[in-house]
C-alpha positions as CSV (number, residue, x, y, z in Angstrom):
1,M,93.8,120.4,96.3
2,E,94.6,122.4,99.5
3,E,91.8,120.6,101.4
4,K,93.0,117.1,100.7
5,R,96.6,118.0,101.7
6,K,95.3,118.7,105.2
7,N,94.6,115.0,105.5
8,R,98.0,113.9,104.2
9,R,100.0,112.1,106.9
10,V,103.4,112.1,105.4
11,L,105.1,115.1,103.9
12,I,105.9,115.0,100.2
13,G,109.4,115.9,99.1
14,S,111.4,114.0,101.7
15,V,111.9,110.3,102.1
16,S,112.5,108.9,105.6
17,I,115.1,106.3,106.4
18,A,112.3,103.8,107.0
19,T,110.9,104.5,103.5
20,T,114.3,104.1,102.0
21,L,114.7,100.7,103.6
22,V,111.3,99.6,102.3
23,L,112.4,100.6,98.8
24,I,115.6,98.6,99.0
25,T,114.3,95.5,100.8
26,L,110.9,95.2,99.4
27,S,110.5,91.8,97.7
28,I,107.6,91.4,95.3
29,G,106.4,88.3,93.5
30,P,106.6,87.6,89.8
31,S,104.4,89.3,87.3
32,L,101.3,87.9,85.6
33,L,102.2,87.8,81.9
34,L,99.6,88.2,79.2
35,D,101.0,85.5,76.8
36,G,102.3,83.2,79.5
37,E,106.0,83.8,78.4
38,E,108.9,85.3,80.1
39,P,109.8,88.8,78.8
40,S,113.0,88.8,76.8
41,F,114.8,91.3,79.0
42,R,115.1,88.7,81.8
43,N,117.6,86.7,79.7
44,I,120.6,88.7,81.0
45,S,123.2,86.5,79.1
46,R,121.9,87.5,75.7
47,E,124.0,90.0,73.8
48,W,122.6,93.5,73.8
49,D,122.0,95.3,70.5
50,I,122.9,98.7,71.8
51,I,124.6,99.8,75.1
52,V,124.3,103.4,76.5
53,P,126.7,105.2,76.7
54,D,129.1,102.9,74.9
55,N,127.4,103.1,71.5
56,Y,125.4,106.2,72.0
57,S,125.6,108.8,74.7
58,T,121.9,109.3,75.3
59,I,118.8,107.1,75.4
60,P,117.0,109.0,72.6
61,E,120.0,108.5,70.3
62,A,120.0,104.8,71.0
63,I,116.2,104.5,70.3
64,E,116.6,106.5,67.1
65,N,119.3,104.1,65.8
66,A,117.5,101.0,66.9
67,Q,115.5,98.6,64.8
68,P,112.1,97.2,66.0
69,G,112.8,94.4,68.5
70,Y,116.2,95.7,69.6
71,R,117.4,95.3,73.2
72,I,119.0,98.4,74.7
73,F,121.1,98.3,77.9
74,V,121.7,101.5,79.9
75,R,124.7,101.5,82.2
76,N,124.6,103.1,85.7
77,G,124.5,106.9,85.7
78,S,122.2,109.9,85.6
79,Y,120.8,110.7,82.2
80,R,118.9,113.7,80.8
81,T,116.5,113.1,77.9
82,S,118.9,114.8,75.5
83,D,122.4,116.3,75.4
84,T,121.1,119.9,74.7
85,F,119.9,122.5,77.2
86,F,116.4,122.2,75.8
87,N,115.4,118.7,76.9
88,R,112.9,116.8,74.7
89,P,110.9,113.8,75.7
90,I,112.1,110.3,75.0
91,I,109.7,109.1,72.3
92,I,109.5,105.4,71.6
93,N,107.8,104.7,68.2
94,K,109.4,101.4,67.4
95,Q,107.7,98.2,68.4
96,G,109.2,95.5,70.5
97,L,112.0,97.5,72.1
98,T,113.5,96.4,75.4
99,I,115.1,99.1,77.4
100,R,116.8,98.1,80.6
101,G,118.8,100.0,83.2
102,E,121.7,98.3,84.9
103,N,120.5,99.0,88.4
104,K,117.2,100.7,89.3
105,Y,118.7,102.6,92.2
106,T,121.7,104.0,90.3
107,T,120.4,104.2,86.7
108,I,118.5,107.5,86.8
109,I,116.5,109.4,84.1
110,N,116.3,113.0,85.3
111,G,113.2,114.8,84.1
112,R,114.1,118.3,85.2
113,Y,112.9,121.1,82.9
114,I,110.7,118.7,80.8
115,K,106.9,118.2,81.1
116,N,106.6,114.6,79.8
117,I,109.7,112.4,80.1
118,I,108.9,109.2,78.2
119,L,106.2,108.8,75.5
120,I,105.5,105.2,74.4
121,N,103.6,105.1,71.1
122,A,104.5,101.6,70.0
123,N,103.3,98.2,71.1
124,N,105.2,95.5,73.0
125,V,107.8,97.9,74.6
126,N,109.5,96.7,77.8
127,L,111.0,99.2,80.2
128,S,112.7,98.2,83.4
129,G,115.5,99.0,85.9
130,F,115.4,102.8,86.2
131,T,114.7,105.6,88.7
132,I,112.7,108.2,86.9
133,K,112.3,111.6,88.5
134,E,109.5,113.9,87.5
135,Y,109.9,117.6,88.5
136,D,107.6,119.6,86.2
137,V,104.2,120.9,87.1
138,N,101.4,119.1,85.2
139,G,104.0,116.6,83.9
140,S,104.2,112.8,83.5
141,S,107.0,110.4,83.9
142,I,105.6,107.9,81.3
143,I,102.6,108.2,78.9
144,I,101.5,105.0,77.3
145,N,99.5,105.3,74.1
146,S,99.9,101.7,73.0
147,N,99.2,98.0,73.9
148,R,101.0,95.0,75.5
149,C,103.8,97.1,77.0
150,I,105.6,96.1,80.2
151,I,106.7,98.6,82.8
152,N,108.5,96.6,85.4
153,D,110.9,97.1,88.4
154,N,111.3,100.8,88.4
155,I,111.3,103.6,91.0
156,F,109.2,106.7,90.2
157,I,109.7,109.9,92.2
158,G,107.4,112.8,91.7
159,E,107.1,116.4,92.8
160,D,103.7,117.3,94.3
161,Y,102.8,120.8,93.2
162,Y,99.9,122.7,94.7
163,N,98.8,124.3,91.5
164,G,99.0,121.3,89.1
165,I,98.4,117.6,88.7
166,E,101.4,115.4,88.2
167,Y,101.5,111.8,87.1
168,C,104.1,109.0,87.2
169,I,102.4,106.7,84.7
170,R,99.5,107.5,82.4
171,V,97.8,104.9,80.2
172,V,95.6,106.4,77.6
173,S,93.2,104.0,75.8
174,G,95.8,101.2,76.2
175,E,95.0,97.5,76.4
176,K,96.9,94.5,77.9
177,N,99.7,96.5,79.4
178,I,101.5,95.2,82.5
179,I,102.7,97.6,85.2
180,S,104.4,95.5,87.9
181,N,107.0,95.6,90.7
182,N,107.4,99.3,90.7
183,T,107.7,101.8,93.6
184,I,105.8,105.0,93.1
185,F,105.8,107.9,95.6
186,G,105.5,111.6,96.0
187,T,103.0,112.7,93.3
188,D,99.4,113.6,92.6
189,N,98.5,110.5,90.6
190,G,100.8,107.5,90.7
191,I,99.0,105.7,87.9
192,E,96.2,107.0,85.8
193,L,94.1,104.9,83.5
194,S,91.8,106.6,80.9
195,L,89.5,104.6,78.7
196,C,91.6,101.5,79.3
197,R,90.8,97.8,79.4
198,E,92.4,94.5,80.3
199,N,95.6,96.0,81.8
200,I,97.3,94.4,84.8
201,I,98.6,96.5,87.7
202,E,100.3,94.2,90.2
203,N,102.9,93.9,92.9
204,N,103.6,97.7,93.0
205,M,104.2,99.8,96.1
206,F,102.6,103.2,96.4
207,S,103.5,105.7,99.2
208,D,102.9,109.4,99.8
209,N,100.8,110.1,96.7
210,D,97.5,111.9,96.6
211,N,95.8,109.3,94.4
212,A,98.0,106.2,94.1
213,I,95.8,104.9,91.3
214,E,93.0,106.7,89.5
215,L,90.6,105.3,86.9
216,E,89.2,108.1,84.8
217,N,86.2,108.2,82.6
218,F,84.9,110.6,79.9
219,I,81.5,112.2,79.9
220,F,79.9,113.0,76.5
221,L,77.0,115.4,76.2
222,Y,74.3,114.9,73.6
223,R,72.1,117.4,71.8
224,Y,73.6,120.4,73.6
225,T,71.6,119.5,76.7
226,F,72.3,118.0,80.1
227,S,69.4,115.5,79.7
228,K,71.6,112.8,78.1
229,L,74.9,111.7,79.4
230,S,77.1,108.9,78.2
231,W,79.8,107.5,80.5
232,R,82.9,105.7,79.1
233,G,85.2,104.3,81.8
234,C,87.9,101.8,82.3
235,T,86.8,98.1,82.3
236,R,88.2,94.6,82.9
237,N,91.5,95.8,84.4
238,I,93.2,93.8,87.1
239,F,94.7,95.3,90.3
240,K,96.3,92.6,92.4
241,N,98.9,92.3,95.2
242,N,99.6,96.0,95.4
243,F,100.6,97.8,98.6
244,F,99.2,101.3,99.4
245,T,100.3,103.3,102.4
246,H,100.2,106.9,103.5
247,N,98.5,108.1,100.3
248,Y,95.4,110.4,100.4
249,R,93.5,107.6,98.6
250,G,94.8,104.2,97.5
251,I,92.6,103.6,94.4
252,T,90.0,106.1,93.1
253,S,87.7,104.9,90.4
254,Y,85.2,107.0,88.5
255,G,82.6,105.4,86.2
256,S,84.5,102.2,85.7
257,S,83.1,98.7,85.4
258,E,84.0,95.0,85.7
259,N,87.5,95.6,87.1
260,L,89.1,93.2,89.6
261,F,90.6,94.5,92.8
262,F,92.2,91.4,94.3
263,N,94.5,90.7,97.3
264,N,95.7,94.3,97.7
265,T,96.8,95.8,101.0
266,F,95.6,99.3,102.0
267,K,97.3,100.7,105.1
268,S,96.8,104.1,106.7
269,N,95.7,106.1,103.7
270,G,94.3,109.5,104.7
271,G,91.0,109.5,102.7
272,C,90.2,105.9,102.2
273,G,91.8,102.8,100.7
274,L,89.5,102.1,97.8
275,Y,86.9,104.6,96.6
276,L,84.3,103.7,93.9
277,A,82.3,106.6,92.4
278,A,79.4,105.9,90.0
279,C,80.9,102.5,89.1
280,Y,79.2,99.3,87.9
281,R,79.8,95.6,88.7
282,E,83.2,95.9,90.2
283,N,84.9,92.9,91.9
284,I,86.5,93.6,95.3
285,I,87.9,90.3,96.6
286,N,90.3,89.3,99.4
287,N,91.7,92.8,100.0
288,K,93.1,93.8,103.4
289,F,92.4,97.2,104.9
290,I,94.5,98.4,107.9
291,R,93.3,101.6,109.5
292,D,91.6,102.1,106.2
293,G,88.4,101.1,104.3
294,L,86.2,100.9,101.3
295,D,83.9,103.8,100.2
296,I,81.2,103.8,97.6
297,S,79.1,106.6,96.2
298,G,76.6,107.2,93.4
299,N,73.0,108.3,92.9
300,N,71.8,105.1,91.3
301,I,71.4,101.8,93.1
302,N,73.4,100.0,90.4
303,N,76.4,102.1,91.5
304,Y,76.4,100.0,94.7
305,I,75.8,96.5,93.3
306,H,79.2,94.9,93.2
307,K,80.9,91.6,94.0
308,I,82.5,92.3,97.4
309,T,83.7,89.2,99.3
310,G,86.6,88.0,101.5
311,N,87.8,91.5,102.5
312,V,89.1,92.2,106.0
313,V,89.2,95.6,107.8
314,N,91.5,95.8,110.8
315,G,91.4,92.0,111.2
316,K,87.6,91.8,111.1
317,P,85.3,90.9,108.1
318,L,83.9,93.6,105.8
319,Y,80.3,92.7,105.7
320,Y,78.5,93.6,102.4
321,F,74.9,92.6,102.0
322,S,72.7,93.5,99.0
323,N,69.0,92.7,98.3
324,E,68.5,91.0,101.7
325,N,65.6,91.3,104.2
326,N,65.4,90.6,107.9
327,K,69.2,90.4,108.1
328,N,71.0,90.4,111.5
329,V,74.5,91.6,110.7
330,P,77.2,89.8,112.7
331,K,78.7,91.9,115.4
332,N,82.4,91.2,114.7
333,A,82.4,93.6,111.8
334,G,85.3,95.7,110.6
335,Q,83.0,97.7,108.3
336,I,79.4,97.3,107.2
337,I,77.7,98.1,103.8
338,L,74.0,97.4,103.3
339,V,72.5,97.9,99.8
340,N,68.7,97.6,99.2
341,C,68.1,95.8,102.4
342,D,64.9,96.0,104.5
343,F,64.4,95.3,108.2
344,A,68.1,94.7,108.9
345,T,69.6,95.0,112.4
346,I,73.1,96.1,113.4
347,E,73.6,95.5,117.1
348,N,76.6,95.3,119.5
349,A,79.1,96.2,116.8
350,K,82.4,98.0,117.7
351,I,83.9,99.5,114.5
352,S,87.0,101.8,114.6
353,K,89.8,103.2,112.4
354,T,88.1,102.8,109.0
355,S,86.7,105.2,106.4
356,T,82.9,104.8,106.8
357,A,82.0,102.4,109.6
358,V,78.4,101.8,108.4
359,L,77.0,102.7,105.0
360,V,73.3,102.1,104.4
361,V,72.2,102.6,100.8
362,F,68.7,102.5,99.3
363,S,67.4,100.6,102.3
364,S,64.6,101.0,104.8
365,N,63.7,100.0,108.4
366,V,67.4,99.4,109.3
367,R,68.0,99.4,113.1
368,I,71.5,100.5,114.3
369,I,71.5,100.0,118.1
370,N,73.9,99.5,121.0
371,S,77.0,99.8,118.9
372,E,80.1,101.9,119.0
373,F,81.8,103.8,116.2
374,S,85.2,105.4,117.1
375,S,88.1,107.0,115.3
376,N,86.5,106.6,111.8
377,T,86.3,109.1,109.0
378,M,82.5,108.7,109.1
379,G,80.6,106.8,111.8
380,V,77.2,106.2,110.0
381,F,76.1,107.4,106.6
382,L,72.5,106.8,105.3
383,S,72.3,107.2,101.6
384,Y,68.8,107.3,100.0
385,S,67.6,105.3,103.0
386,T,64.4,105.8,104.9
387,S,62.6,104.9,108.2
388,C,65.9,103.9,109.8
389,V,66.4,104.0,113.6
390,I,69.8,104.9,115.1
391,Q,69.5,104.4,118.8
392,S,71.7,104.0,121.9
393,N,75.1,104.1,120.1
394,N,78.4,105.7,121.0
395,F,80.0,108.1,118.5
396,I,83.5,108.8,119.7
397,N,86.4,110.7,118.1
398,N,85.2,110.4,114.5
399,S,86.1,113.0,111.9
400,N,82.3,113.0,111.1
401,D,79.9,111.2,113.4
402,A,77.0,110.8,111.0
403,S,75.3,112.2,107.9
404,F,72.6,111.3,105.4
405,E,71.2,112.0,102.0
406,V,67.6,111.4,100.9
407,Q,65.4,111.9,97.8
408,G,62.5,114.2,98.1
409,F,61.5,116.8,100.7
410,L,59.1,114.5,102.5
411,N,61.8,111.9,103.3
412,R,64.2,114.3,104.8
413,K,63.2,113.5,108.4
414,S,62.1,109.9,108.1
415,N,65.2,108.5,109.9
416,K,65.1,108.7,113.7
417,W,67.9,109.3,116.1
418,Y,67.5,108.6,119.8
419,Y,69.6,108.4,123.0
420,N,73.0,108.3,121.3
421,Y,76.2,109.4,122.9
422,W,78.1,112.0,120.9
423,D,81.5,113.0,122.3
424,S,81.3,116.1,120.0
425,W,78.0,117.2,121.4
426,I,78.5,120.6,123.1
427,G,76.2,119.6,126.0
428,I,78.9,117.3,127.4
429,K,81.4,120.1,127.7
430,R,79.0,123.0,128.5
431,P,76.2,121.9,131.0
432,F,74.2,125.0,130.0
433,F,73.6,123.3,126.6
434,R,72.8,119.8,127.9
435,F,69.1,120.0,127.0
436,F,69.8,121.1,123.4
437,N,69.4,118.7,120.5
438,K,72.3,117.1,118.7
439,R,72.1,118.0,115.0
440,I,72.9,115.6,112.3
441,Y,73.4,117.4,109.0
442,G,72.6,115.9,105.6
443,R,71.1,116.9,102.2
444,Y,68.1,116.0,100.1
445,H,67.7,115.9,96.3
446,T,64.6,117.2,94.6
447,N,65.2,115.4,91.2
448,F,64.5,118.8,89.6
449,G,66.9,121.4,88.4
450,L,70.4,121.5,87.1
451,F,72.1,121.2,90.5
452,D,70.6,117.8,91.3
453,R,71.8,116.4,88.0
454,F,75.4,117.1,89.2
455,G,75.0,115.7,92.7
456,F,74.2,118.8,94.7
457,G,71.4,118.9,97.2
458,R,69.9,121.2,99.7
459,R,71.3,121.1,103.2
460,V,68.9,119.8,105.9
461,K,69.2,118.3,109.4
462,N,67.9,115.6,111.6
463,V,68.2,115.7,115.4
464,D,68.8,113.4,118.3
465,R,66.5,114.9,120.9
466,F,67.9,113.0,123.8
467,P,71.7,112.8,123.5
468,Q,73.4,111.0,126.4
469,K,75.9,112.5,128.7
470,T,78.0,109.4,129.2
471,P,78.9,106.6,126.8
472,Y,77.3,103.2,126.9
473,V,79.1,99.9,127.8
474,I,79.0,97.9,124.5
475,N,79.3,94.1,124.9
476,N,80.8,93.1,121.6
């Protein structure tokens, strides 16, 4: 937790004037509805069944006295979850309730001294028009344990504690819910989905969170041994038209499959914009990355086979190629990912200000030559790839210039590094060391033992024996 905060670019707990203006002026398009019908709360002229505080002084009292399908209107003001000192969560157990605040900037649900503010246990609940403030460590603003609910047009403000994990919205095993047009900032996880399917997350703005959206999975162990694992993740959810800025990560997905990430904008997130870990058959289409990028990890080739098309990184194409041979990658790349490719060539590329500039996975005989990688989180990463040549490139001002991982002890030195310029190489600054090798650290996996099963490997190194003292001129 402490390590990731070092990469945070905006302090939690304060909102700048610029952020406030964004919250007020942000205009987001209409939501995608599951049944193709307008939600009932948009019909403002209809008579409300209950008005707070006219009929009942608190929101829980109004819900307690409502019938399924009632419409509850909450006037401007600051509301606690109960009128006693010991606050209790707002529990919604009645189907079809519509609860709407008069103005999302001035109708406030204050969650101080309560761990979970709103629990939705009924289907078809609509909640809109509130500012919801979460203050408690390990707490949540809303927990959804149901289906076909709509959380629309709200502001969520969280407190980011060092010794806990806080959430704005948690969806647990829910289906066909819509979370749209919300502003979420200042927490650990803006939205968390666990074992969910066919939900829609669209037109939301996320700022200053650790993980703006996180897709969780569950691991089941069989026969009291580590030999058999079963993964159950989120599937067939839609994430579209969302805006992510100054989070540690925009979207983090663990063990999910067949989700759609479409037309989102990721800007200046500290770790990366979209991170897929051990996922399957994801769809990443027409997203925009600005000073940001896409990262993928896993120890199985199927973790890297996705539909990735139409994405742009810093105004340049994100090139993703899988199962191709003798490929010359276009030089106008904003980011490059090669999966199961042989005899590919990356030449004269200039890639900067993204997460991993070049990711080469389960490939062989890839040549990376005469290119420049600057101001990236990682310049070049070789994952389970062998017999690659990285030669005559510039590595400038990257957080990590290069790294690798391989399977088996014999493959640990199969990749060759020659004549590259490394601005972090000590020989540039200290002439006494100019004849020393530049070390590139990585790890190898033995496929034996408990540690390898959980992704750990032994640390090893490759070397560039002829590091250059001056950078090359790259003709892009």
